[in-house]
N, C-alpha and C positions, 0 to 999 in steps of 0.2 A: 252168259257174262257171269263169272264169280262176282258176289258181293263185295269182295275186296278189290277186283279189277273194276267194277263200277264206280267205289268211291275215289278210287284213283284217278280214273277219268272225271268225275265230277270235280275235284279237287283242282286236276290240271285245267280244266275248260273254266272254271272260275276266275274272273281277271281278279288281280291281287288289290288293296285297298288302296287308292294313290298315296304317294306319302303326304305326310302334313309338311305345310312351309314352315321352314325355320324363324323363328322368332328373334330378332336381332335387337339388340338394346345397347343404348349408350352408357357406359359406366362412367358415372359422376355428370353425364352428359357431355362427355369429350369427344371431340374430333380434332384432327389437326389445327392447332391455332386458335383455340377458345379454351378461356380459362374455366378450369373445373368447377362445378357446383354453383354456377352463376345463369341468372337469366338470359344472358346473351348465350351461355353454352346451351340451354333448354331451349330458346328460339332457332339456335342453328339446328338442332335434333329434329323440331318440330319440321322445318323447312324442309329436310333431307327425308323424311316420311318414315322417322324412325319411330316403330309402334312400343316401345318401352323405354322411359328416362331412368335409370337409377340414380338415386340421391341420398346421403347420408344425413340424419337427423341428431341436433346436439341440443341442449337445453341450457339457457342462458341463466344470469345470476338471478333474473327476476321473473324466471319462470318461461320465458318466451322459447318456441320450437324454430330453430335456425338451421339452414343448409350449410352444413360444413362436415369435411371428412376427420379431418385431424381432431384431436382433443386441445389444441392450441392455434391461434390465429397466425403463428409466424412464417409458416411456408405459403401460404397461400394468401396472405395480404400484406399490408405496410403495417398491420399493427401487431403486436406481441402480447402473450399473455394467453393464461387458459380460458376457454369459451365459457365454463362454467363460472367464472371469477368475473365477468363482464356483464355489464347489462345491455340489452339491445340496443337502447340509444347509441352505447360506445360502439358496438359492434358495427351497427350502420354507417359510422364515421369512417370505417376502413375501406381501403380500396382494396377490392377484390379482383380487380381486370388488369392489373399491371403485367407488363407492360403492352400488350396488344389491344386491351380494352379499359383504360383508363376510365376511371368513373365507377366502373361496375361494383354494386353493393352485394353485401352478403345476403341472400333473400331468406325470407321466411317460409315455412310451410306454407302459409295463406297465400302468400305471392304465388308461389309454384301452382298450388291447386288452382287459382284463378287464372293462371296462363293455360292451361290445358282445359279447362272447363269444356269449350266447344271443339275441342281436338280429338281426333282419332288417335290417343297415346295417352298410354297410362303411366303413372309414376310408380316405380320400384322403391319404396321408401325403406332403407336400412336405417333401423332404430337402433342406435348406438345407446349413448349415455341418456336415455328418455325413460318417461314413465310411459307404459303403454295405454294407459286411460287417457292422458294428456292427446298423444296421437288419435285414439279413437274418439275422442271429443270434436277435434279438428276436422274430421273427415267425416260425421255426422254433421256438424255445423254447415260446411260446405256441400252437403249432399252428395258426396264423393265417394261413396262405396264403390261404385263400379270403374272408377276412376284410377284406383291405386291397387297395388299389390304390398303387402306386409312383407317386410324380410325379418326374420325374427329367429333369435338363437337359442331360445330354451323352449321345451317343450310345453312348461305350464305357460309360457306367455301365447303360445301359437292355441292351446285350448280355451284360455280366456278371450283372446280375437275372437274365434269362432264361435264363443258364446255368446260374446256381445254383438257382433257383426256378421250372423251365421253366411251371408253371401260373400263376402269378402275373400279375395284369393289371396293365399297365405303360400308364401316359399320358405323352405326351409334352409336356414343359413347355420347349419350345424357346425360345430367347430372339429370334428373328426368324420372321416367318410363313413365308419363303421356303425355310425350315429342315424343312418336312414330310417331303419325300421321303426325306431324310437318316435321321430319325428312324423313319420307317417301315421302311425297310429293315433298321435297327439292331434292331426287334422290336416297337416300340411297337403296344398293341393299340387305343388312344385318341389322340386329336390335341386339344390345347388351343389354343384361340383366344382372345384378349382380345377384349374387345366394343368396344373402340375400333378395333381391326383391323377388325372386321365392319362397324361404323359407316362407317368410310371406304371400305369395298370389301364389299357385302354379298354379291357372288359368290365371294366367298373360300370361305365353307363349301362350297358346291358343288364349286369345285376340288378343295378338300382332301379332301372325301369321295370324290371320283374316286379316291385312292389307295386304296380299299378299306377306310378304317376310319372309324369314327364319329367325330363332333366335338363337344367339348363347350365351351362357351363361359364364360369366366371373367369375373365382372363385378367387378372389383377394383381398378382403376386411376381411371377417370373416374366419380365417384361421384355418381347423380342426389340432389336436394335433398331433392325430395318423394314421398310415397306415389304420386303421380299418375305424376310422372316415372319412378319404378322400375317401376311397372307398364308404363308405355309402353316404356321400354327392353326388359324384359324380352320385351314384345309384339313387338318388331323381332328380335330375337335369334330367337324362336321362328318368325317369319315368313320368316328367312333360311334355316331349314332346320336349326337346332341339334338335335342328338339329346340334348344335355343342357345344364344351366345350372348353374353354382356360383355362389351370389350370397349377397351379406349377408343378403339379405330375402328369405329362400326363400318367407315367408308371404305374399308379394306378387306370387309366380309363380302364373299361371292358365295352364294346357296345354288349354284349351277352345279 
């Protein structure tokens, strides 16, 4: 048997590595019927066995970190005004659960870190208008390095977080799909792609994985209308090779 034939035989006889399980994340803690970025939503995710809960961080006028996606309170609470112009005390008077969970308040980062202390779940922190050092201090204070994933939009912030907490997991929230090499070089452990990027270019997943990092796809911009459409979109992302999927409808993901 020639060497070429022998190597081909060995390759054929060697079982392929089993596929890695798909990581499913709840975008803003969402699922059908729960208000985004609230403790009610996060408790729902924990009860459902979700392994990653994505949430958004903003800073109040008095320098506190609160969980809020928008720059204003208008859409998700019964209050109005810019988050950055309100004190924490004022924001915590707002109802963030109406109409399904009346009385839910806007949580702080500390509230959510405490919630997942004993859970087999990690928090994906989308660090919006916040100082990265402030987030790092809170994570250290709660001894939560292993409970969080930093979602960062600038290579400089990635390098800074990596130096401050060498063991923390960082996902690249890069603004453009072509930015992946730069973010990986800065120290990102995971690369986030948007589902609409992948819809336009399904091979993007494999090209990005060729950088040596897993790819998580976030479904959060062009949203499906029906449950069937959600399931079909999830299926296309999984077929494209996603290592993780962060979605508003985690209950409609099937990894089969």
